[in-house]
ZAMARGU-4260 file (C-alpha; in steps of 0.2 Angstrom, whole numbers, plus 5000, padded with zeros to 4 digits):
<rodrens>
0) 5065/4840/4819 | 5066/4846/4803 | 5080/4850/4787 | 5084/4870/4783 | 5096/4879/4774
5) 5101/4883/4757 | 5118/4889/4750 | 5122/4906/4746 | 5140/4909/4739 | 5148/4926/4737
10) 5159/4937/4746 | 5159/4947/4763 | 5167/4965/4759 | 5182/4954/4751 | 5188/4950/4769
15) 5183/4930/4771 | 5183/4924/4755 | 5166/4913/4751 | 5152/4915/4761 | 5144/4898/4763
20) 5128/4891/4772 | 5127/4874/4775 | 5117/4864/4762 | 5110/4851/4772 | 5113/4851/4791
25) 5106/4846/4807 | 5092/4860/4810 | 5089/4867/4828 | 5069/4867/4832 | 5061/4884/4832
30) 5064/4895/4845 | 5056/4912/4848 | 5067/4927/4849 | 5060/4937/4866 | 5055/4954/4862
35) 5070/4966/4866 | 5060/4982/4868 | 5072/4992/4859 | 5071/5007/4847 | 5063/5002/4830
40) 5079/5009/4819 | 5091/4998/4828 | 5098/4980/4826 | 5105/4969/4837 | 5121/4960/4836
45) 5123/4945/4848 | 5140/4935/4846 | 5151/4923/4855 | 5167/4914/4854 | 5169/4894/4859
50) 5187/4888/4861 | 5191/4870/4863 | 5210/4871/4869 | 5213/4852/4868 | 5208/4852/4851
55) 5216/4868/4845 | 5198/4873/4838 | 5190/4888/4840 | 5175/4897/4833 | 5162/4910/4833
60) 5145/4912/4832 | 5131/4926/4832 | 5115/4933/4825 | 5107/4950/4819 | 5090/4953/4827
65) 5078/4968/4824 | 5071/4980/4838 | 5057/4966/4843 | 5069/4951/4843 | 5064/4946/4826
70) 5078/4936/4817 | 5087/4944/4803 | 5102/4932/4801 | 5112/4920/4811 | 5130/4914/4807
75) 5145/4904/4813 | 5163/4902/4807 | 5178/4890/4811 | 5193/4900/4816 | 5207/4888/4819
80) 5219/4890/4833 | 5217/4906/4843 | 5215/4915/4861 | 5198/4917/4867 | 5198/4937/4865
85) 5203/4935/4847 | 5188/4923/4845 | 5177/4935/4853 | 5182/4949/4842 | 5182/4938/4826
90) 5164/4936/4831 | 5161/4954/4833 | 5168/4958/4816 | 5160/4944/4807 | 5144/4951/4812
95) 5147/4968/4809 | 5152/4964/4792 | 5135/4956/4788 | 5126/4972/4795 | 5137/4982/4782
100) 5132/4971/4767 | 5113/4973/4772 | 5116/4992/4774 | 5109/4991/4793 | 5116/5007/4799
105) 5112/5008/4819 | 5119/4993/4828 | 5120/4989/4846 | 5132/4975/4850 | 5129/4964/4862
110) 5143/4951/4870 | 5146/4941/4884 | 5164/4946/4884 | 5168/4961/4896 | 5186/4960/4889
115) 5180/4961/4870 | 5168/4977/4876 | 5182/4985/4884 | 5196/4983/4871 | 5184/4991/4858
120) 5179/5006/4869 | 5196/5010/4873 | 5202/5007/4854 | 5189/5019/4850 | 5197/5033/4860
125) 5214/5027/4851 | 5222/5017/4862 | 5222/5001/4853 | 5236/4992/4845 | 5227/4976/4841
130) 5224/4975/4822 | 5209/4966/4824 | 5202/4981/4836 | 5207/4992/4823 | 5198/4983/4808
135) 5182/4984/4820 | 5184/5001/4822 | 5187/5004/4804 | 5170/4996/4801 | 5161/5004/4815
140) 5165/5022/4806 | 5154/5015/4791 | 5138/5014/4802 | 5127/5028/4806 | 5126/5025/4827
145) 5133/5012/4837 | 5135/5006/4855 | 5143/4991/4863 | 5137/4983/4879 | 5140/4968/4890
150) 5127/4955/4891 | 5126/4939/4905 | 5130/4924/4897 | 5115/4915/4900 | 5106/4929/4888
155) 5118/4925/4873 | 5114/4907/4873 | 5109/4907/4855 | 5125/4915/4848 | 5134/4902/4860
160) 5125/4888/4852 | 5129/4894/4835 | 5148/4895/4840 | 5147/4878/4846 | 5137/4871/4831
165) 5153/4871/4822 | 5160/4853/4821 | 5174/4852/4807 | 5188/4864/4802 | 5183/4868/4785
170) 5183/4888/4781 | 5171/4900/4777 | 5157/4909/4785 | 5141/4898/4789 | 5124/4910/4787
175) 5106/4903/4796 | 5092/4915/4787 | 5081/4905/4800 | 5083/4906/4819 | 5091/4890/4827
180) 5077/4876/4831 | 5085/4872/4847 | 5097/4880/4860
</rodrens>
C-alpha cells in the first residue's frame, strides 16, 4: 500500500470556501472502475452520504467518471450534524459544483438514495421548498443535459468508501485525483 495525494487550494464557485485535498492520507489500493458503457459525451457522478447518529457526524463522498468508467475526480467532505437526506443532497451538490468547475456539460447523477432522486425530480417541476434542492436545481440549469437515477447500494461502494473515509471534523472539500486503492 502506498501514499498518494497532493494539495489544491482554491474556491469552488465561492460556496464552500477552501477546497483541500489531503497532503498525506492513507491511500486506497488501486481498483479498476468497471466500464459503464454510456454515451461518450456524458460523465457520471456517483455520491453517497454517511451518518453516524451517535456522534452527530455526517459526511459525503463521491466521484466523477467518464463513459468508460475512467476516474476523473473524487471527493469527500465533513458536514457536521444533519439528517440523511441532507447528506445525500450535499453530496450531489458538491459533485455538481466540481463538474461545473471542469466545464463538463452532460451528467448522469447516480445515487443509492431513492429519496434524493425523487426530491430532485419533483423539485425540477417546481414543487420543492427545500433550499438545498433549489441550489441543486440552479446548478443543473448550468449544465447542458442531466439525468438522475437510483442505483443499488452495492454499485455505490466507491462513493460510500469515500464518504466513510472522513475521520475528522475539519471543514473543506477533499479532492482525490486518483481512484481509491481499496474499497
